[in-house]
A tleap script that builds the chain and sets N, CA, C and O, in Angstrom:
source leaprc.protein.ff14SB
mol = sequence {
  NMET ALA THR ASP ARG GLN VAL GLN LEU ILE
  ASP ALA ALA ALA LEU GLY SER ILE ASP ALA
  ALA ALA GLN LEU ALA GLU GLY TYR PHE LYS
  GLY GLU PHE GLY THR LYS PRO ASN TYR GLU
  LYS ALA LEU LYS TRP ALA LYS TYR ALA ALA
  LYS ARG GLY ASN GLU GLU ALA ALA HIE LEU
  VAL GLU VAL ILE THR ALA MET GLU CALA
}
set mol.1.N position { 84.563 112.357 96.047 }
set mol.1.CA position { 84.629 113.550 96.878 }
set mol.1.C position { 85.454 113.243 98.125 }
set mol.1.O position { 85.262 112.210 98.765 }
set mol.2.N position { 86.339 114.113 98.451 }
set mol.2.CA position { 87.236 113.917 99.588 }
set mol.2.C position { 86.491 114.100 100.907 }
set mol.2.O position { 85.624 114.964 101.040 }
set mol.3.N position { 86.851 113.270 101.868 }
set mol.3.CA position { 86.286 113.416 103.206 }
set mol.3.C position { 87.047 114.511 103.953 }
set mol.3.O position { 88.154 114.884 103.563 }
set mol.4.N position { 86.446 115.021 105.027 }
set mol.4.CA position { 87.113 116.055 105.823 }
set mol.4.C position { 88.432 115.537 106.385 }
set mol.4.O position { 89.439 116.245 106.374 }
set mol.5.N position { 88.424 114.296 106.875 }
set mol.5.CA position { 89.643 113.703 107.433 }
set mol.5.C position { 90.728 113.600 106.358 }
set mol.5.O position { 91.897 113.893 106.608 }
set mol.6.N position { 90.327 113.187 105.185 }
set mol.6.CA position { 91.278 113.056 104.076 }
set mol.6.C position { 91.917 114.403 103.745 }
set mol.6.O position { 93.131 114.486 103.560 }
set mol.7.N position { 91.116 115.441 103.672 }
set mol.7.CA position { 91.623 116.780 103.362 }
set mol.7.C position { 92.580 117.249 104.453 }
set mol.7.O position { 93.630 117.820 104.158 }
set mol.8.N position { 92.218 117.007 105.717 }
set mol.8.CA position { 93.093 117.398 106.822 }
set mol.8.C position { 94.434 116.667 106.749 }
set mol.8.O position { 95.487 117.265 106.973 }
set mol.9.N position { 94.390 115.382 106.438 }
set mol.9.CA position { 95.622 114.603 106.338 }
set mol.9.C position { 96.479 115.067 105.165 }
set mol.9.O position { 97.701 115.160 105.286 }
set mol.10.N position { 95.854 115.356 104.047 }
set mol.10.CA position { 96.596 115.841 102.877 }
set mol.10.C position { 97.270 117.169 103.209 }
set mol.10.O position { 98.438 117.376 102.881 }
set mol.11.N position { 96.534 118.064 103.858 }
set mol.11.CA position { 97.104 119.356 104.235 }
set mol.11.C position { 98.294 119.172 105.173 }
set mol.11.O position { 99.337 119.799 104.989 }
set mol.12.N position { 98.135 118.316 106.173 }
set mol.12.CA position { 99.213 118.085 107.139 }
set mol.12.C position { 100.418 117.425 106.478 }
set mol.12.O position { 101.561 117.784 106.760 }
set mol.13.N position { 100.163 116.467 105.605 }
set mol.13.CA position { 101.262 115.787 104.911 }
set mol.13.C position { 101.995 116.763 103.994 }
set mol.13.O position { 103.219 116.710 103.876 }
set mol.14.N position { 101.255 117.640 103.355 }
set mol.14.CA position { 101.873 118.631 102.474 }
set mol.14.C position { 102.765 119.589 103.259 }
set mol.14.O position { 103.705 120.165 102.712 }
set mol.15.N position { 102.461 119.751 104.543 }
set mol.15.CA position { 103.282 120.611 105.403 }
set mol.15.C position { 104.413 119.834 106.074 }
set mol.15.O position { 105.154 120.378 106.893 }
set mol.16.N position { 104.535 118.546 105.711 }
set mol.16.CA position { 105.663 117.768 106.207 }
set mol.16.C position { 105.363 116.753 107.292 }
set mol.16.O position { 106.291 116.140 107.820 }
set mol.17.N position { 104.104 116.552 107.643 }
set mol.17.CA position { 103.771 115.577 108.682 }
set mol.17.C position { 103.914 114.154 108.145 }
set mol.17.O position { 103.166 113.721 107.269 }
set mol.18.N position { 104.886 113.448 108.690 }
set mol.18.CA position { 105.131 112.069 108.269 }
set mol.18.C position { 104.000 111.170 108.759 }
set mol.18.O position { 103.583 110.256 108.047 }
set mol.19.N position { 103.503 111.419 109.962 }
set mol.19.CA position { 102.385 110.622 110.484 }
set mol.19.C position { 101.142 110.776 109.602 }
set mol.19.O position { 100.445 109.797 109.337 }
set mol.20.N position { 100.870 111.988 109.156 }
set mol.20.CA position { 99.719 112.215 108.278 }
set mol.20.C position { 99.896 111.477 106.960 }
set mol.20.O position { 98.948 110.892 106.436 }
set mol.21.N position { 101.118 111.505 106.425 }
set mol.21.CA position { 101.380 110.794 105.169 }
set mol.21.C position { 101.163 109.298 105.350 }
set mol.21.O position { 100.588 108.644 104.480 }
set mol.22.N position { 101.617 108.755 106.471 }
set mol.22.CA position { 101.428 107.330 106.740 }
set mol.22.C position { 99.947 106.997 106.906 }
set mol.22.O position { 99.492 105.949 106.448 }
set mol.23.N position { 99.202 107.873 107.553 }
set mol.23.CA position { 97.758 107.656 107.710 }
set mol.23.C position { 97.039 107.739 106.363 }
set mol.23.O position { 96.101 106.985 106.107 }
set mol.24.N position { 97.474 108.640 105.520 }
set mol.24.CA position { 96.909 108.719 104.165 }
set mol.24.C position { 97.155 107.417 103.414 }
set mol.24.O position { 96.252 106.865 102.786 }
set mol.25.N position { 98.388 106.940 103.488 }
set mol.25.CA position { 98.736 105.695 102.803 }
set mol.25.C position { 97.834 104.557 103.276 }
set mol.25.O position { 97.285 103.812 102.464 }
set mol.26.N position { 97.689 104.432 104.570 }
set mol.26.CA position { 96.856 103.371 105.143 }
set mol.26.C position { 95.397 103.544 104.721 }
set mol.26.O position { 94.726 102.573 104.371 }
set mol.27.N position { 94.914 104.783 104.756 }
set mol.27.CA position { 93.532 105.056 104.368 }
set mol.27.C position { 93.256 104.719 102.910 }
set mol.27.O position { 92.231 104.118 102.587 }
set mol.28.N position { 94.170 105.108 102.033 }
set mol.28.CA position { 94.003 104.779 100.615 }
set mol.28.C position { 94.096 103.267 100.403 }
set mol.28.O position { 93.363 102.702 99.592 }
set mol.29.N position { 94.991 102.624 101.129 }
set mol.29.CA position { 95.166 101.178 100.988 }
set mol.29.C position { 93.897 100.427 101.398 }
set mol.29.O position { 93.509 99.455 100.750 }
set mol.30.N position { 93.264 100.877 102.460 }
set mol.30.CA position { 92.066 100.205 102.984 }
set mol.30.C position { 90.762 100.730 102.380 }
set mol.30.O position { 89.695 100.168 102.629 }
set mol.31.N position { 90.840 101.791 101.595 }
set mol.31.CA position { 89.622 102.363 101.014 }
set mol.31.C position { 88.779 103.083 102.046 }
set mol.31.O position { 87.551 103.006 102.006 }
set mol.32.N position { 89.422 103.781 102.972 }
set mol.32.CA position { 88.723 104.439 104.077 }
set mol.32.C position { 88.194 105.830 103.753 }
set mol.32.O position { 87.605 106.473 104.622 }
set mol.33.N position { 88.381 106.304 102.549 }
set mol.33.CA position { 87.971 107.666 102.223 }
set mol.33.C position { 86.726 107.691 101.347 }
set mol.33.O position { 86.578 108.558 100.487 }
set mol.34.N position { 85.840 106.741 101.572 }
set mol.34.CA position { 84.580 106.717 100.860 }
set mol.34.C position { 84.659 106.136 99.466 }
set mol.34.O position { 83.706 106.236 98.694 }
set mol.35.N position { 85.789 105.530 99.138 }
set mol.35.CA position { 85.956 104.924 97.825 }
set mol.35.C position { 86.622 103.562 97.984 }
set mol.35.O position { 86.924 103.125 99.094 }
set mol.36.N position { 86.839 102.914 96.866 }
set mol.36.CA position { 87.582 101.657 96.864 }
set mol.36.C position { 89.029 101.958 97.226 }
set mol.36.O position { 89.458 103.111 97.174 }
set mol.37.N position { 89.785 100.922 97.595 }
set mol.37.CA position { 91.216 101.139 97.819 }
set mol.37.C position { 91.877 101.739 96.579 }
set mol.37.O position { 91.530 101.404 95.447 }
set mol.38.N position { 92.823 102.621 96.816 }
set mol.38.CA position { 93.580 103.238 95.731 }
set mol.38.C position { 95.055 102.949 96.014 }
set mol.38.O position { 95.716 103.685 96.746 }
set mol.39.N position { 95.552 101.872 95.425 }
set mol.39.CA position { 96.914 101.423 95.718 }
set mol.39.C position { 97.973 102.370 95.173 }
set mol.39.O position { 99.061 102.474 95.740 }
set mol.40.N position { 97.671 103.054 94.091 }
set mol.40.CA position { 98.627 104.010 93.529 }
set mol.40.C position { 98.878 105.165 94.512 }
set mol.40.O position { 100.024 105.523 94.783 }
set mol.41.N position { 97.799 105.734 95.035 }
set mol.41.CA position { 97.945 106.827 96.003 }
set mol.41.C position { 98.511 106.306 97.324 }
set mol.41.O position { 99.294 106.990 97.983 }
set mol.42.N position { 98.110 105.095 97.705 }
set mol.42.CA position { 98.648 104.501 98.936 }
set mol.42.C position { 100.158 104.352 98.829 }
set mol.42.O position { 100.885 104.669 99.771 }
set mol.43.N position { 100.624 103.876 97.696 }
set mol.43.CA position { 102.056 103.681 97.496 }
set mol.43.C position { 102.793 105.024 97.493 }
set mol.43.O position { 103.877 105.139 98.065 }
set mol.44.N position { 102.214 106.020 96.861 }
set mol.44.CA position { 102.831 107.356 96.816 }
set mol.44.C position { 103.074 107.884 98.231 }
set mol.44.O position { 104.188 108.294 98.556 }
set mol.45.N position { 102.042 107.876 99.067 }
set mol.45.CA position { 102.166 108.424 100.414 }
set mol.45.C position { 102.991 107.516 101.314 }
set mol.45.O position { 103.702 108.003 102.193 }
set mol.46.N position { 102.908 106.209 101.110 }
set mol.46.CA position { 103.711 105.281 101.911 }
set mol.46.C position { 105.199 105.481 101.617 }
set mol.46.O position { 106.017 105.480 102.537 }
set mol.47.N position { 105.548 105.650 100.359 }
set mol.47.CA position { 106.953 105.888 100.007 }
set mol.47.C position { 107.446 107.196 100.621 }
set mol.47.O position { 108.568 107.268 101.122 }
set mol.48.N position { 106.617 108.211 100.580 }
set mol.48.CA position { 106.978 109.505 101.165 }
set mol.48.C position { 107.285 109.347 102.655 }
set mol.48.O position { 108.311 109.826 103.138 }
set mol.49.N position { 106.395 108.677 103.374 }
set mol.49.CA position { 106.585 108.502 104.812 }
set mol.49.C position { 107.738 107.548 105.118 }
set mol.49.O position { 108.499 107.769 106.060 }
set mol.50.N position { 107.861 106.504 104.332 }
set mol.50.CA position { 108.927 105.517 104.565 }
set mol.50.C position { 110.305 106.149 104.378 }
set mol.50.O position { 111.225 105.862 105.143 }
set mol.51.N position { 110.453 106.993 103.380 }
set mol.51.CA position { 111.740 107.657 103.143 }
set mol.51.C position { 112.130 108.558 104.301 }
set mol.51.O position { 113.301 108.901 104.464 }
set mol.52.N position { 111.158 108.936 105.095 }
set mol.52.CA position { 111.408 109.823 106.224 }
set mol.52.C position { 111.381 109.064 107.555 }
set mol.52.O position { 111.281 109.662 108.627 }
set mol.53.N position { 111.473 107.720 107.460 }
set mol.53.CA position { 111.673 106.916 108.654 }
set mol.53.C position { 110.468 106.231 109.267 }
set mol.53.O position { 110.599 105.609 110.321 }
set mol.54.N position { 109.303 106.321 108.652 }
set mol.54.CA position { 108.133 105.664 109.216 }
set mol.54.C position { 108.150 104.177 108.859 }
set mol.54.O position { 108.012 103.809 107.692 }
set mol.55.N position { 108.318 103.334 109.867 }
set mol.55.CA position { 108.452 101.891 109.638 }
set mol.55.C position { 107.154 101.243 109.159 }
set mol.55.O position { 107.194 100.331 108.333 }
set mol.56.N position { 106.017 101.693 109.657 }
set mol.56.CA position { 104.734 101.141 109.212 }
set mol.56.C position { 104.517 101.420 107.723 }
set mol.56.O position { 104.020 100.571 106.983 }
set mol.57.N position { 104.897 102.614 107.306 }
set mol.57.CA position { 104.770 102.962 105.896 }
set mol.57.C position { 105.721 102.129 105.047 }
set mol.57.O position { 105.377 101.727 103.935 }
set mol.58.N position { 106.917 101.868 105.570 }
set mol.58.CA position { 107.876 101.035 104.841 }
set mol.58.C position { 107.311 99.632 104.642 }
set mol.58.O position { 107.483 99.031 103.581 }
set mol.59.N position { 106.643 99.118 105.657 }
set mol.59.CA position { 106.012 97.795 105.530 }
set mol.59.C position { 104.903 97.835 104.482 }
set mol.59.O position { 104.764 96.903 103.689 }
set mol.60.N position { 104.119 98.900 104.476 }
set mol.60.CA position { 103.039 99.029 103.498 }
set mol.60.C position { 103.600 99.099 102.074 }
set mol.60.O position { 103.001 98.550 101.149 }
set mol.61.N position { 104.732 99.762 101.890 }
set mol.61.CA position { 105.381 99.790 100.573 }
set mol.61.C position { 105.694 98.357 100.137 }
set mol.61.O position { 105.453 97.985 98.989 }
set mol.62.N position { 106.229 97.562 101.057 }
set mol.62.CA position { 106.549 96.161 100.743 }
set mol.62.C position { 105.308 95.370 100.353 }
set mol.62.O position { 105.330 94.598 99.394 }
set mol.63.N position { 104.236 95.565 101.096 }
set mol.63.CA position { 102.977 94.853 100.831 }
set mol.63.C position { 102.441 95.211 99.452 }
set mol.63.O position { 102.094 94.323 98.673 }
set mol.64.N position { 102.369 96.503 99.143 }
set mol.64.CA position { 101.822 96.937 97.860 }
set mol.64.C position { 102.718 96.473 96.711 }
set mol.64.O position { 102.229 96.027 95.673 }
set mol.65.N position { 104.018 96.580 96.903 }
set mol.65.CA position { 104.948 96.148 95.861 }
set mol.65.C position { 104.794 94.671 95.592 }
set mol.65.O position { 104.839 94.250 94.436 }
set mol.66.N position { 104.612 93.869 96.631 }
set mol.66.CA position { 104.421 92.433 96.459 }
set mol.66.C position { 103.114 92.133 95.735 }
set mol.66.O position { 103.041 91.182 94.957 }
set mol.67.N position { 102.090 92.930 95.982 }
set mol.67.CA position { 100.799 92.732 95.298 }
set mol.67.C position { 100.919 93.000 93.816 }
set mol.67.O position { 100.262 92.349 93.004 }
set mol.68.N position { 101.763 93.963 93.462 }
set mol.68.CA position { 101.912 94.363 92.058 }
set mol.68.C position { 102.782 93.389 91.271 }
set mol.68.O position { 102.744 93.373 90.041 }
set mol.69.N position { 103.560 92.584 91.975 }
set mol.69.CA position { 104.487 91.662 91.296 }
set mol.69.C position { 103.753 90.502 90.659 }
set mol.69.O position { 104.379 89.636 90.048 }
savepdb mol mol.pdb
quit
């Protein structure tokens, strides 16, 4: 079940908020939404934010990609 914060971030990211997308990526990576980490969703949102210039998200893409190798 999605948390209120998660839903708010998804809504904001869907409207184009790069910061929200980066926060989603970090939250999924750390398992902050009441579940285990979800690296697939973390990578999806990190790539979205990184392509739009978010450096923290770009670093997270590198971290997740290295884990998968």
